[in-house]
C-alpha positions as CSV (number, residue, x, y, z in Angstrom):
1,M,-0.6,28.3,-94.6
2,F,2.1,26.5,-96.7
3,N,0.8,23.5,-96.1
4,L,-3.2,24.7,-96.8
5,F,-2.5,26.2,-100.2
6,C,-0.4,22.8,-100.7
7,L,-3.6,20.8,-99.3
8,T,-5.5,22.9,-101.8
9,V,-3.3,22.3,-104.7
10,V,-3.0,18.5,-104.3
11,L,-7.2,18.1,-103.7
12,V,-7.8,20.2,-106.4
13,A,-5.7,18.0,-108.6
14,A,-6.9,14.8,-107.3
15,Q,-10.3,15.6,-107.4
16,R,-10.0,16.6,-110.7
17,Y,-8.5,13.0,-111.6
18,W,-10.1,10.7,-109.1
19,S,-14.0,10.2,-107.8
20,A,-14.8,12.3,-104.2
21,G,-14.5,9.1,-102.3
22,R,-11.5,7.8,-103.5
23,V,-9.8,11.3,-102.8
24,W,-11.2,11.3,-99.2
25,T,-10.5,7.9,-98.7
26,S,-7.3,7.9,-99.4
27,F,-6.9,11.7,-97.8
28,W,-7.8,9.6,-94.5
29,A,-5.7,6.4,-94.7
30,G,-2.8,8.2,-95.7
31,A,-3.3,10.1,-92.6
32,I,-4.3,7.2,-90.5
33,L,-1.9,5.2,-91.7
34,S,1.2,7.7,-91.8
35,N,0.5,8.5,-88.1
36,L,0.1,5.0,-86.6
37,A,3.7,4.7,-88.5
38,V,5.0,7.2,-87.4
39,G,3.5,8.5,-84.2
40,P,5.0,7.5,-81.6
41,V,8.3,8.8,-82.4
42,L,7.6,12.2,-83.4
43,E,9.5,14.7,-82.2
44,P,8.4,17.1,-82.0
45,V,4.8,16.0,-81.5
46,G,2.4,17.2,-84.8
47,G,-0.6,18.0,-86.2
48,G,-0.8,19.7,-89.5
49,N,-2.0,18.0,-92.9
50,S,1.4,17.2,-94.0
51,M,1.2,13.7,-94.0
52,A,-2.0,13.3,-95.3
53,V,-1.0,15.6,-98.3
54,F,2.4,13.4,-99.3
55,A,0.1,10.7,-98.9
56,L,-2.4,11.3,-101.0
57,G,-0.3,13.3,-103.7
58,S,2.7,9.9,-104.0
59,A,-1.2,7.7,-104.6
60,L,-1.7,10.6,-107.1
61,V,1.6,10.3,-109.3
62,A,1.6,6.7,-108.6
63,N,-2.0,5.7,-109.9
64,L,-1.9,8.5,-113.0
65,V,1.5,6.7,-114.0
66,L,0.3,3.3,-114.1
67,S,-2.9,5.0,-116.1
68,R,-0.8,6.6,-118.9
69,P,3.2,6.6,-118.6
70,D,3.1,10.1,-120.4
71,R,6.1,12.4,-120.1
72,R,4.4,14.2,-117.3
73,A,3.0,11.6,-115.3
74,L,6.7,10.0,-115.6
75,L,8.4,13.2,-114.4
76,W,6.1,13.8,-111.7
77,E,6.9,10.1,-110.8
78,G,10.6,10.6,-110.9
79,V,10.2,13.8,-108.5
80,A,8.1,11.9,-105.6
81,I,10.5,9.2,-105.7
82,A,13.6,11.2,-105.1
83,C,11.5,13.7,-103.0
84,M,10.9,10.5,-100.7
85,A,14.9,9.7,-101.4
86,L,16.0,12.6,-100.0
87,M,13.4,12.0,-96.8
88,A,14.7,8.8,-96.0
89,V,18.2,9.8,-95.9
90,G,17.6,13.0,-93.7
91,R,15.3,11.0,-92.0
92,D,12.4,13.2,-92.6
93,Y,9.0,11.4,-91.4
94,H,7.1,12.2,-93.8
95,A,9.0,9.7,-96.2
96,V,7.0,7.5,-94.8
97,S,3.3,9.2,-96.1
98,C,4.7,9.4,-99.4
99,A,5.9,5.2,-99.2
100,I,2.0,4.6,-97.9
101,G,0.7,7.1,-100.9
102,L,3.2,5.1,-103.9
103,A,1.5,2.1,-102.5
104,A,-2.2,3.4,-102.3
105,G,-1.9,4.5,-105.6
106,L,-1.2,0.8,-106.9
107,V,-4.6,0.1,-105.8
108,P,-7.0,-0.3,-108.9
109,P,-8.5,1.3,-111.1
110,H,-6.4,3.0,-112.8
111,G,-6.6,5.5,-114.4
112,P,-9.8,8.7,-114.3
113,H,-13.0,8.2,-113.0
114,P,-15.3,7.6,-115.6
115,Q,-16.9,11.3,-115.1
116,N,-13.5,12.6,-115.6
117,P,-12.4,11.0,-118.9
118,D,-10.3,14.2,-119.4
119,P,-8.1,15.1,-115.9
120,Q,-6.8,17.9,-118.1
121,G,-10.0,19.7,-117.1
122,P,-14.3,19.9,-117.0
123,H,-14.4,21.7,-120.7
124,Q,-14.5,18.3,-122.4
125,G,-18.1,17.8,-120.6
126,S,-19.3,20.9,-121.9
127,R,-18.5,19.7,-125.1
128,R,-19.8,16.5,-124.7
129,G,-23.0,18.0,-123.6
130,S,-23.3,20.3,-126.6
131,Q,-23.0,17.6,-129.1
132,G,-25.6,14.8,-127.1
133,S,-27.9,17.9,-127.7
134,R,-27.3,18.1,-131.4
135,E,-27.4,14.7,-131.9
136,G,-31.2,14.7,-130.1
137,L,-32.5,17.7,-132.8
138,E,-31.0,15.4,-135.8
139,D,-33.2,11.9,-134.5
């Protein structure tokens, strides 16, 4: 249940920021690359979504920092790197997923998807729509 909750939180955040194609590409590439990297030595054998979620979340954080280095983005980047370092020290295989995600977040384009100019919420689009209709009436 915890993995599904984390998956929901990360997917909603990623979908609000990126296009669906980038979200699912990052998710599945993270899952596949993580499992290829650690699968042969994974004990006990896993079968959850945790590595994909770590990869997607780390990619999102890295991309956010590259596009808008504000305090919140830098805080989340620091949290992601600190967690990755703790997992690496503890020899947790999820650190590999985080590293893969951080590398994936470096791939351009950086920033929100053009249809999501305000990752803070969908209300932005509704304001633009009402302004557009007023402009149409004035012409």
